[in-house]
C-alpha positions in Angstrom: -14.6 11.4 -6.6 -12.5 8.5 -5.9 -11.3 4.6 -6.6 -10.4 1.8 -3.8 -7.7 -1.4 -4.8 -8.4 -3.0 -1.9 -6.0 -6.9 -1.1 -7.2 -8.6 1.9 -6.2 -12.2 3.2 -2.3 -11.4 2.8 -0.1 -14.1 3.4 -2.8 -16.4 6.1 -3.3 -12.5 7.6 0.0 -13.1 9.9 3.2 -11.7 8.9 5.1 -11.7 12.3 7.0 -14.4 10.4 8.1 -12.1 7.6 8.6 -9.7 10.9 11.5 -11.9 12.3 12.7 -12.9 8.7 13.8 -9.1 8.2 11.5 -8.9 5.2 10.2 -5.6 4.3 7.0 -4.4 1.5 7.6 -4.3 -1.8 6.8 -2.9 -5.0 7.7 -0.1 -7.9 4.4 2.1 -8.5 3.2 5.0 -11.3 1.3 8.4 -9.8 0.7 10.2 -12.1 0.0 13.6 -11.5 -3.4 14.7 -11.8 -4.9 12.1 -8.8 -3.1 11.2 -5.8 -2.6 8.2 -4.3 -3.1 7.1 -0.6 -1.7 3.3 0.7 -3.0 2.0 4.0 -2.5 -0.9 6.0 -5.0 -2.2 8.4 -4.9 -4.8 10.7 -7.8 -6.3 13.4 -10.8 -7.5 12.3 -11.8 -3.6 12.4 -8.8 -2.6 9.8 -7.6 0.3 11.9 -5.3 1.7 10.1 -1.7 0.9 10.8 0.3 3.2 8.2 -1.1 5.9 6.2 1.3 6.5 3.4 1.0 8.9 0.3 2.6 8.0 -2.9 4.4 10.3 -5.0 3.4 11.5 -8.5 6.4 10.6 -11.1 7.1 10.3 -14.0 9.2 6.8 -13.8 8.6 3.7 -12.1 9.3 3.9 -8.2 10.7 1.7 -5.9 8.7 1.9 -2.4 10.3 -0.1 0.6 8.0 -0.6 4.1 10.8 -2.6 6.5 8.1 -4.5 8.7 10.4 -3.5 11.8 9.3 -0.7 11.6 5.8 -1.4 12.9 5.0 -3.0 15.9 4.8 -6.7 16.3 2.1 -7.2 18.1 -0.7 -5.9 15.3 1.3 -8.4 12.5 -0.8 -11.1 13.6 -3.8 -10.0 12.1 -3.2 -7.6 8.2 -5.9 -7.4 6.8 -6.1 -5.2 4.1 -3.1 -3.4 1.9 -5.6 -0.4 0.1 -4.5 1.8 -1.8 -7.9 4.7 -2.3 -6.5 7.6 -6.0 -8.6 11.0 -5.8 -9.0 12.3 -9.0 -7.7 16.1 -9.2 -10.2 17.0 -11.8 -13.6 15.8 -9.7 -15.4 18.1 -11.6 -14.7 16.2 -14.5 -17.3 14.3 -16.6 -14.5 10.9 -16.8 -12.2 12.1 -14.6 -8.8 9.4 -15.8 -5.2 9.4 -14.4 -2.3 6.0 -14.4 -1.9 4.2 -11.2 0.5 0.8 -11.9 1.9 -0.9 -9.3 3.7 -4.1 -10.2 6.7 -6.4 -8.1 4.2 -6.5 -5.2 6.4 -9.1 -2.3 8.0 -9.4 0.6 10.7 -9.7 0.8 13.9 -10.2 3.3 16.5 -7.2 3.8 20.1 -7.8 3.3 
């Protein structure tokens, strides 16, 4: 059992200007211990997975930061989706639940 949250049409899909400015993708997140969350950044027409990260469970908000300079410049011409997939650990439960919260999601210039 899983749930997905997808954001597309991200800033016109071209992140090369943000790469040139030295930006990082940042957000605060909270992941309950009874779920697993995977973040995927997809690019291109076929939405290939460019980056896949597992967000660790925590009891208070943590900040995730990804410097765009760690990615391939050419692939940032067509960023298609930022996708979060939530997997429930108790798949036998009739109504699996778990808290997953994202806030303050920005592309920010790094000092």
